[in-house]
C-alpha positions as CSV (number, residue, x, y, z in Angstrom):
1,X,5.3,-26.9,-2.8
2,X,2.0,-25.1,-3.3
3,X,2.5,-21.5,-4.4
4,X,0.7,-18.6,-2.9
5,X,0.5,-14.9,-3.7
6,X,2.1,-12.3,-1.4
7,X,-0.3,-9.7,-2.6
8,X,-3.4,-11.9,-1.9
9,X,-2.1,-13.1,1.5
10,X,-1.2,-9.6,2.6
11,X,-4.5,-8.2,1.5
12,X,-6.3,-11.0,3.3
13,X,-4.5,-10.4,6.5
14,X,-5.1,-6.6,6.2
15,X,-8.8,-7.1,5.6
16,X,-9.0,-9.5,8.4
17,X,-7.3,-7.2,10.9
18,X,-9.2,-4.1,9.6
19,X,-12.6,-5.9,9.8
20,X,-12.0,-7.0,13.4
21,X,-10.8,-3.5,14.4
22,X,-13.7,-1.8,12.7
23,X,-16.2,-4.2,14.3
24,X,-14.5,-3.8,17.7
25,X,-14.6,0.0,17.5
26,X,-18.2,-0.1,16.2
27,X,-19.4,-2.2,19.1
28,X,-17.4,-0.2,21.5
29,X,-18.9,3.0,20.1
30,X,-22.4,1.5,20.3
31,X,-21.8,0.4,23.9
32,X,-20.5,3.9,24.8
33,X,-23.5,5.4,23.0
34,X,-25.9,3.1,24.9
35,X,-24.1,3.9,28.2
36,X,-24.6,7.6,27.5
37,X,-28.2,7.1,26.6
38,X,-28.9,5.1,29.8
39,X,-26.9,7.7,31.8
40,X,-29.2,10.4,30.5
41,X,-32.2,8.3,31.2
42,X,-31.1,7.8,34.8
43,X,-30.3,11.5,35.3
44,X,-33.6,12.5,33.7
45,X,-35.7,10.1,35.9
46,X,-33.8,11.3,39.0
47,X,-34.6,14.9,38.1
48,X,-38.3,13.9,37.9
49,X,-38.2,12.3,41.3
50,X,-36.7,15.5,42.7
51,X,-39.7,17.4,41.2
52,X,-42.0,15.6,43.7
53,X,-40.8,17.8,46.6
54,X,-41.3,21.0,44.5
55,X,-44.8,19.9,43.5
56,X,-45.8,19.1,47.1
57,X,-44.5,22.5,48.1
58,X,-46.6,24.1,45.3
59,X,-49.7,22.2,46.5
60,X,-49.2,23.5,50.1
61,X,-48.7,27.1,49.0
62,X,-51.6,27.1,46.6
63,X,-54.0,25.5,49.1
64,X,-53.0,28.0,51.8
65,X,-53.7,30.9,49.5
66,X,-57.0,29.3,48.5
67,X,-58.2,29.1,52.1
68,X,-56.9,32.5,53.0
69,X,-58.1,34.3,49.9
70,X,-61.1,34.1,47.6
71,X,-59.3,33.4,44.3
72,X,-60.5,30.2,42.6
73,X,-57.3,30.1,40.5
74,X,-55.3,29.0,43.5
75,X,-57.6,26.0,43.9
76,X,-57.1,25.2,40.2
77,X,-53.3,25.5,40.5
78,X,-53.5,23.1,43.5
79,X,-55.5,20.5,41.6
80,X,-53.0,20.8,38.6
81,X,-49.9,20.3,40.9
82,X,-51.6,17.4,42.7
83,X,-52.3,15.7,39.4
84,X,-48.7,16.3,38.3
85,X,-47.6,14.4,41.4
86,X,-49.6,11.4,40.1
87,X,-48.0,11.8,36.7
88,X,-44.5,11.9,38.0
89,X,-45.2,8.8,40.2
90,X,-46.6,7.0,37.1
91,X,-43.4,7.8,35.1
92,X,-41.2,6.6,38.0
93,X,-43.1,3.4,38.5
94,X,-43.2,2.8,34.7
95,X,-39.4,3.2,34.6
96,X,-38.9,0.9,37.5
97,X,-41.1,-1.7,36.0
98,X,-40.3,-1.6,32.3
99,X,-36.7,-0.3,31.9
100,X,-34.5,-3.1,30.4
101,X,-31.6,-2.6,32.7
102,X,-33.9,-2.5,35.8
103,X,-35.6,-5.7,34.8
104,X,-32.2,-7.3,34.1
105,X,-31.0,-6.3,37.6
106,X,-34.2,-7.5,39.3
107,X,-33.9,-10.9,37.5
108,X,-30.3,-11.5,38.6
109,X,-30.0,-9.7,42.0
110,X,-31.4,-11.0,45.3
111,X,-31.0,-7.6,47.0
112,X,-34.3,-5.8,46.2
113,X,-34.5,-3.8,49.4
114,X,-34.4,-0.4,47.6
115,X,-36.9,-1.6,45.0
116,X,-39.4,-2.6,47.7
117,X,-38.9,0.7,49.4
118,X,-39.7,2.5,46.1
119,X,-42.9,0.5,45.6
120,X,-44.0,1.0,49.2
121,X,-43.4,4.8,49.5
122,X,-44.7,5.3,45.9
123,X,-48.0,3.8,46.9
124,X,-48.0,5.8,50.2
125,X,-47.3,9.1,48.5
126,X,-50.0,8.4,45.8
127,X,-52.6,7.5,48.5
128,X,-51.8,10.5,50.6
129,X,-52.0,12.8,47.5
130,X,-55.3,11.2,46.5
131,X,-56.7,11.5,50.1
132,X,-55.6,15.1,50.4
133,X,-57.0,16.1,47.0
134,X,-60.3,14.4,47.9
135,X,-60.6,16.3,51.2
136,X,-59.8,19.6,49.5
137,X,-62.4,19.0,46.8
138,X,-65.1,18.1,49.5
139,X,-64.3,21.3,51.3
140,X,-64.5,23.3,48.1
141,X,-67.9,21.7,47.3
142,X,-69.4,22.3,50.8
143,X,-68.1,25.9,50.8
144,X,-65.4,27.4,52.8
145,X,-67.8,29.5,54.9
146,X,-69.4,26.4,56.5
147,X,-66.1,25.0,57.9
148,X,-63.3,26.3,60.1
149,X,-60.5,26.9,57.6
150,X,-57.8,27.5,60.2
151,X,-58.3,23.9,61.5
152,X,-58.2,22.6,58.0
153,X,-55.1,24.5,57.1
154,X,-53.2,23.3,60.1
155,X,-54.3,19.7,59.4
156,X,-53.3,20.0,55.7
157,X,-50.0,21.6,56.6
158,X,-49.1,18.7,58.9
159,X,-50.3,16.3,56.2
160,X,-48.0,18.0,53.7
161,X,-45.0,17.8,56.1
162,X,-45.6,14.1,56.5
163,X,-46.0,13.7,52.8
164,X,-42.7,15.6,52.2
165,X,-40.9,13.3,54.7
166,X,-42.1,10.2,52.9
167,X,-41.2,11.7,49.6
168,X,-37.6,12.4,50.7
169,X,-37.3,8.7,51.8
170,X,-38.8,7.7,48.4
171,X,-36.3,9.9,46.5
172,X,-33.3,8.6,48.5
173,X,-34.4,5.0,47.9
174,X,-34.8,5.8,44.2
175,X,-31.4,7.4,44.0
176,X,-29.8,4.3,45.7
177,X,-31.7,1.9,43.4
178,X,-30.8,3.6,40.1
179,X,-27.2,4.2,41.2
180,X,-26.7,0.5,41.9
181,X,-28.2,-0.4,38.5
182,X,-26.1,2.3,36.6
183,X,-22.9,1.2,38.3
184,X,-23.6,-2.4,37.3
185,X,-24.3,-1.4,33.8
186,X,-21.2,0.8,33.6
187,X,-19.0,-2.0,34.9
188,X,-20.5,-4.4,32.3
189,X,-19.8,-2.0,29.5
190,X,-16.3,-1.3,30.7
191,X,-15.6,-5.0,30.9
192,X,-17.0,-5.4,27.3
193,X,-14.7,-2.6,26.1
194,X,-11.7,-4.2,27.7
195,X,-12.6,-7.6,26.1
196,X,-12.9,-5.9,22.7
197,X,-9.6,-4.2,23.1
198,X,-7.9,-7.5,24.0
199,X,-9.5,-9.3,21.0
200,X,-8.3,-6.5,18.6
201,X,-4.8,-6.6,20.1
202,X,-4.6,-10.4,19.7
203,X,-5.9,-10.3,16.1
204,X,-3.5,-7.4,15.3
205,X,-0.6,-9.3,16.7
206,X,-1.5,-12.4,14.6
207,X,-1.7,-10.2,11.5
208,X,1.7,-8.6,12.2
209,X,3.3,-12.0,12.7
210,X,2.0,-13.0,9.3
211,X,3.3,-9.8,7.7
212,X,6.7,-10.2,9.4
213,X,6.8,-13.7,8.0
214,X,6.2,-12.5,4.5
215,X,8.9,-9.8,4.9
216,X,11.4,-12.3,6.2
217,X,10.9,-14.6,3.2
218,X,11.1,-11.6,0.9
219,X,14.4,-10.5,2.4
220,X,15.7,-14.0,2.2
221,X,15.1,-14.0,-1.6
222,X,16.7,-10.6,-1.9
223,X,19.8,-11.9,-0.2
224,X,19.9,-14.7,-2.7
225,X,19.6,-12.2,-5.5
226,X,22.6,-10.3,-4.1
227,X,24.6,-13.5,-3.8
228,X,24.0,-14.7,-7.4
229,X,24.6,-11.2,-8.9
230,X,27.9,-11.0,-7.1
231,X,28.9,-14.5,-8.3
232,X,28.0,-13.8,-11.9
233,X,29.9,-10.5,-11.8
234,X,32.9,-12.6,-10.9
235,X,32.1,-15.0,-13.7
236,X,31.3,-17.8,-11.3
237,X,28.9,-19.6,-13.6
238,X,28.7,-22.7,-11.4
239,X,26.8,-20.8,-8.6
240,X,23.7,-22.6,-7.5
241,X,20.3,-21.6,-8.7
242,X,17.9,-19.4,-6.7
243,X,15.6,-21.6,-4.7
244,X,11.9,-21.7,-5.5
245,X,9.8,-20.7,-2.5
246,X,6.2,-20.6,-1.7
247,X,5.4,-17.1,-3.0
248,X,4.4,-16.8,-6.7
249,X,5.8,-13.3,-7.3
250,X,9.3,-14.1,-5.9
251,X,9.3,-17.4,-7.8
252,X,8.8,-15.6,-11.1
253,X,11.8,-13.3,-10.5
254,X,13.9,-16.3,-9.4
255,X,12.9,-18.3,-12.6
256,X,13.9,-15.3,-14.8
257,X,17.4,-15.0,-13.1
258,X,18.0,-18.8,-13.2
259,X,17.0,-19.0,-16.9
260,X,19.2,-16.0,-17.7
261,X,22.2,-17.7,-16.0
262,X,21.5,-21.0,-17.8
263,X,21.3,-19.1,-21.1
264,X,24.6,-17.4,-20.5
265,X,26.3,-20.7,-19.6
266,X,24.8,-22.5,-22.6
267,X,25.8,-19.7,-24.9
268,X,29.4,-19.6,-23.6
269,X,29.6,-23.3,-24.1
270,X,28.2,-22.8,-27.6
271,X,30.9,-20.2,-28.4
272,X,33.5,-22.5,-27.0
273,X,32.3,-25.4,-29.1
274,X,32.3,-23.2,-32.2
275,X,35.8,-22.1,-31.4
276,X,36.9,-25.7,-31.1
277,X,35.2,-26.5,-34.4
278,X,37.0,-23.6,-36.0
279,X,40.3,-24.9,-34.8
280,X,39.5,-28.4,-36.0
281,X,38.6,-27.1,-39.5
282,X,41.8,-25.2,-39.6
283,X,43.9,-28.2,-38.5
284,X,42.2,-30.4,-41.1
285,X,42.8,-27.9,-43.9
286,X,39.3,-28.0,-45.4
287,X,38.3,-26.3,-48.5
288,X,39.2,-22.7,-48.4
289,X,35.8,-21.3,-49.2
290,X,34.0,-23.4,-46.5
291,X,36.7,-22.6,-44.0
292,X,36.4,-18.8,-44.6
293,X,32.7,-18.9,-44.4
294,X,32.7,-20.7,-41.1
295,X,35.5,-18.5,-39.8
296,X,33.5,-15.3,-40.7
297,X,30.4,-16.7,-39.0
298,X,32.3,-17.5,-35.9
299,X,34.0,-14.1,-35.9
300,X,30.6,-12.4,-36.2
301,X,29.1,-14.3,-33.3
302,X,32.3,-13.7,-31.3
303,X,32.2,-10.0,-32.0
304,X,28.5,-9.8,-31.1
305,X,28.9,-11.7,-27.8
306,X,31.9,-9.6,-26.6
307,X,29.4,-7.1,-25.3
308,X,27.2,-9.5,-23.3
309,X,29.4,-10.4,-20.3
310,X,30.5,-6.8,-19.7
311,X,27.0,-5.3,-20.0
312,X,25.5,-8.2,-18.1
313,X,27.9,-7.9,-15.2
314,X,27.2,-4.2,-14.8
315,X,23.4,-4.8,-15.0
316,X,23.5,-7.6,-12.4
317,X,25.5,-5.4,-10.1
318,X,22.9,-2.7,-10.6
319,X,20.1,-5.2,-9.9
320,X,21.9,-6.3,-6.8
321,X,22.4,-2.8,-5.4
322,X,18.7,-2.0,-6.2
323,X,17.5,-5.1,-4.4
324,X,19.6,-4.2,-1.4
325,X,17.7,-0.9,-1.2
326,X,14.5,-2.9,-1.1
327,X,13.2,-1.4,-4.3
328,X,11.7,-4.7,-5.5
329,X,9.6,-3.1,-8.3
330,X,12.6,-1.4,-9.9
331,X,14.7,-4.5,-9.5
332,X,12.0,-6.6,-11.2
333,X,11.8,-4.1,-14.1
334,X,15.6,-4.2,-14.6
335,X,15.5,-8.0,-14.6
336,X,12.8,-8.1,-17.2
337,X,14.7,-5.6,-19.4
338,X,18.0,-7.4,-19.3
339,X,16.2,-10.7,-19.9
340,X,14.5,-9.4,-23.0
341,X,17.7,-7.9,-24.3
342,X,19.6,-11.2,-23.8
343,X,16.8,-13.2,-25.3
344,X,16.7,-10.8,-28.2
345,X,20.5,-11.2,-28.7
346,X,20.3,-15.0,-28.5
347,X,17.3,-15.5,-30.7
348,X,18.2,-13.2,-33.6
349,X,21.9,-13.9,-33.9
350,X,22.9,-12.2,-37.3
351,X,19.5,-12.3,-38.9
352,X,18.0,-8.9,-39.8
353,X,15.2,-7.6,-37.7
354,X,12.6,-4.9,-38.1
355,X,13.8,-1.4,-37.3
356,X,10.9,-1.0,-34.9
357,X,12.0,-4.1,-32.9
358,X,15.6,-2.8,-32.7
359,X,14.4,0.6,-31.5
360,X,12.3,-1.1,-28.8
361,X,15.4,-3.1,-27.6
362,X,17.4,0.2,-27.5
363,X,14.8,1.7,-25.3
364,X,15.1,-1.2,-22.8
365,X,18.9,-0.8,-22.9
366,X,18.6,2.9,-22.3
367,X,16.2,2.3,-19.4
368,X,18.9,0.2,-17.7
369,X,21.6,2.8,-18.4
370,X,19.3,5.6,-17.2
371,X,18.8,3.7,-14.0
372,X,22.6,3.3,-13.6
373,X,23.7,6.8,-14.6
374,X,20.5,8.7,-13.5
375,X,20.9,12.5,-13.9
376,X,24.5,12.3,-15.2
377,X,23.6,11.4,-18.8
378,X,20.4,12.2,-20.8
379,X,19.4,9.8,-23.7
380,X,17.3,10.8,-26.7
381,X,15.9,8.6,-29.5
382,X,14.5,10.2,-32.6
383,X,13.1,7.9,-35.4
384,X,12.4,9.8,-38.6
385,X,12.1,6.7,-40.8
386,X,8.6,6.6,-42.2
387,X,9.0,3.6,-44.5
388,X,7.6,0.4,-43.1
389,X,9.2,-3.1,-43.0
390,X,12.7,-1.7,-42.8
391,X,15.1,-4.4,-41.6
392,X,18.6,-4.0,-40.2
393,X,21.1,-6.3,-38.4
394,X,20.5,-6.4,-34.7
395,X,22.8,-5.3,-31.8
396,X,24.9,-2.9,-33.8
397,X,23.7,0.3,-32.3
398,X,23.8,-0.7,-28.7
399,X,27.6,-1.0,-28.6
400,X,27.9,2.5,-30.0
401,X,25.8,3.9,-27.2
402,X,28.0,1.9,-24.7
403,X,31.1,3.3,-26.4
404,X,29.7,6.9,-26.0
405,X,29.0,6.2,-22.3
406,X,32.4,4.8,-21.5
407,X,34.6,7.0,-23.6
408,X,32.6,10.0,-24.7
409,X,31.2,10.7,-21.2
410,X,34.5,10.1,-19.5
411,X,35.0,13.1,-17.1
412,X,31.5,14.4,-17.8
413,X,29.7,14.6,-14.4
414,X,26.5,16.4,-15.4
415,X,24.5,17.4,-18.4
416,X,25.8,14.5,-20.6
417,X,23.7,14.0,-23.7
418,X,23.7,11.0,-26.1
419,X,21.3,11.2,-29.1
420,X,20.3,8.3,-31.4
421,X,18.8,9.5,-34.7
422,X,17.2,7.3,-37.4
423,X,16.6,8.8,-40.9
424,X,16.5,8.1,-44.6
425,X,19.2,9.3,-47.1
426,X,18.9,8.2,-50.7
427,X,19.3,4.4,-50.8
428,X,20.3,4.1,-47.2
429,X,18.8,4.0,-43.7
430,X,21.2,6.0,-41.6
431,X,21.6,5.6,-37.8
432,X,23.8,8.1,-36.0
433,X,24.9,8.1,-32.4
434,X,26.3,11.4,-31.1
435,X,27.4,12.7,-27.8
436,X,28.5,16.0,-26.3
437,X,31.6,14.4,-24.6
438,X,35.3,15.1,-24.8
439,X,35.7,13.9,-28.4
440,X,38.5,11.8,-29.8
441,X,42.0,13.2,-30.2
442,X,43.1,13.8,-33.8
443,X,46.1,11.4,-33.6
444,X,43.9,8.7,-32.0
445,X,41.2,9.3,-34.5
446,X,43.7,9.0,-37.3
447,X,44.9,5.6,-36.1
448,X,41.5,4.4,-34.9
449,X,41.2,1.6,-37.5
450,X,44.8,0.5,-37.7
451,X,45.6,-3.1,-36.8
452,X,46.6,-3.5,-33.1
453,X,47.8,-6.4,-31.1
454,X,45.3,-8.6,-29.3
455,X,43.7,-6.9,-26.3
456,X,43.1,-8.8,-23.1
457,X,39.3,-9.1,-22.8
458,X,39.5,-8.8,-19.0
459,X,40.8,-5.2,-19.5
460,X,38.3,-4.2,-22.2
461,X,35.9,-1.4,-21.4
462,X,33.9,-1.5,-24.6
463,X,33.4,-3.5,-27.8
464,X,34.9,-0.5,-29.7
465,X,34.0,1.1,-32.9
466,X,36.6,-1.1,-34.7
467,X,34.5,-4.3,-34.1
468,X,31.4,-2.5,-35.3
469,X,33.1,-1.5,-38.5
470,X,34.3,-5.1,-39.0
471,X,30.8,-6.4,-38.6
472,X,29.4,-3.9,-41.1
473,X,32.1,-4.9,-43.6
474,X,31.5,-8.6,-43.2
475,X,27.7,-8.2,-43.3
476,X,27.5,-6.1,-46.4
477,X,30.9,-6.8,-48.0
478,X,31.6,-3.0,-48.2
479,X,34.0,-0.6,-46.4
480,X,32.1,2.7,-46.9
481,X,29.1,2.1,-44.5
482,X,30.8,3.4,-41.4
483,X,31.6,7.1,-40.6
484,X,33.2,8.8,-37.6
485,X,33.2,12.6,-36.9
486,X,34.8,14.0,-33.7
487,X,36.0,17.3,-32.2
488,X,36.3,18.9,-28.8
489,X,32.4,19.3,-28.6
490,X,31.7,15.6,-29.0
491,X,31.7,12.6,-31.3
492,X,29.2,11.4,-33.9
493,X,29.3,7.9,-35.4
494,X,27.0,7.0,-38.4
495,X,26.0,3.6,-39.8
496,X,24.7,3.4,-43.4
497,X,22.4,0.4,-44.0
498,X,21.6,-0.2,-47.7
499,X,18.0,-0.8,-48.5
500,X,16.8,-4.2,-49.4
501,X,17.6,-4.9,-53.1
502,X,20.6,-2.6,-53.2
503,X,23.9,-4.1,-54.2
504,X,26.3,-4.7,-51.4
505,X,29.5,-4.2,-53.5
């Protein structure tokens, strides 16, 4: 199955939807802007057509004043108004002949009645205005004293009335014509806006379907995480692996969990095989030295691994509950942390590691515990060791922290504090783990390291300080490297690691 990326697919769908929506809104905005512009043009041109009546009225008033009086300015005003009539007619005819929407309408429509009326009455008004102006100019050139002005005034007034009547018909035809065109243009833009909205809705629906599909697959994997974490917490190691799907990010998390489960199973089998070997060596009564050496090694590994199932089950339960809350990022961080701790535990066995490496693993362990306990317990690590290349046995400090959590913090609901301090003292590297818990009772502290009967592992809550002390004794062949101090204010446990080259006895 070919893998794909959830991030890339989701981003692609998001960009796809966003692009279509932006383009759709842009074209809708431009169409609305264009409609508003055309509307303003139609309103403006209709206002100009209405001016014709006012200009004709001005011509009539000025020519009457001119014939009745002796002021030449009235004649000039008349000529100016008459020429404005020609200018308005030019603008109206130009709009009717060159406007894009008008031409589109004339090319598609068979009903051009109003347009023919506009042309007819426009020519009529223009000719009447020209004839009238010519007649007034001739009278002005011949002199008003040589003609009967009263007859001329009556004739001009009648002519103006007829001209006004034709102008009203022209204006009405112009209104009807531009109204039809504007209604057609508005309907076209409204339809285009509806089409754009439909396209955006369809594209958005397709995108949401893809996103829902991603979320469904993601929830399916989270359900598998919850199942396997529950099975592993019940020590059901035969549970089936998480299935590999088509999304790369989820597959990486599935691979980590599957590998972690296989590592646990293999390691348990390895422990079982070593135990069988130990029994076989005991039954065959091999040489005492070889038998003791193998027995010690087996005990060391057994002591070290007692912490793994307990800690692992708690962590898997934590991951499961985190996954249920859909906090995938935190769940992934927890899986990476427990994987690195387990790999660290498996790879190094009882070999010594750099102090810095051990501190890094402790930080990952504390990250998991912080996530689990949250504000109830505060963890602090302070490393005052300046010397480089210091090596100590791995996985000795982590059980002490776990012991402080389980026993020292028992009954502490808030403001719990666990401090881990690394420092140098003479020929030793000292690591102390202290808490502000309830402390250890005097009688219990006194009998802490006495031999006890075998404890059922299923009822154990911690690896215990006794096992850590035994490991220190077997590793360094000394009994003075482990120290416990406790009172009602808390407990402090210190481990003394001899420097390289120092005698272990």
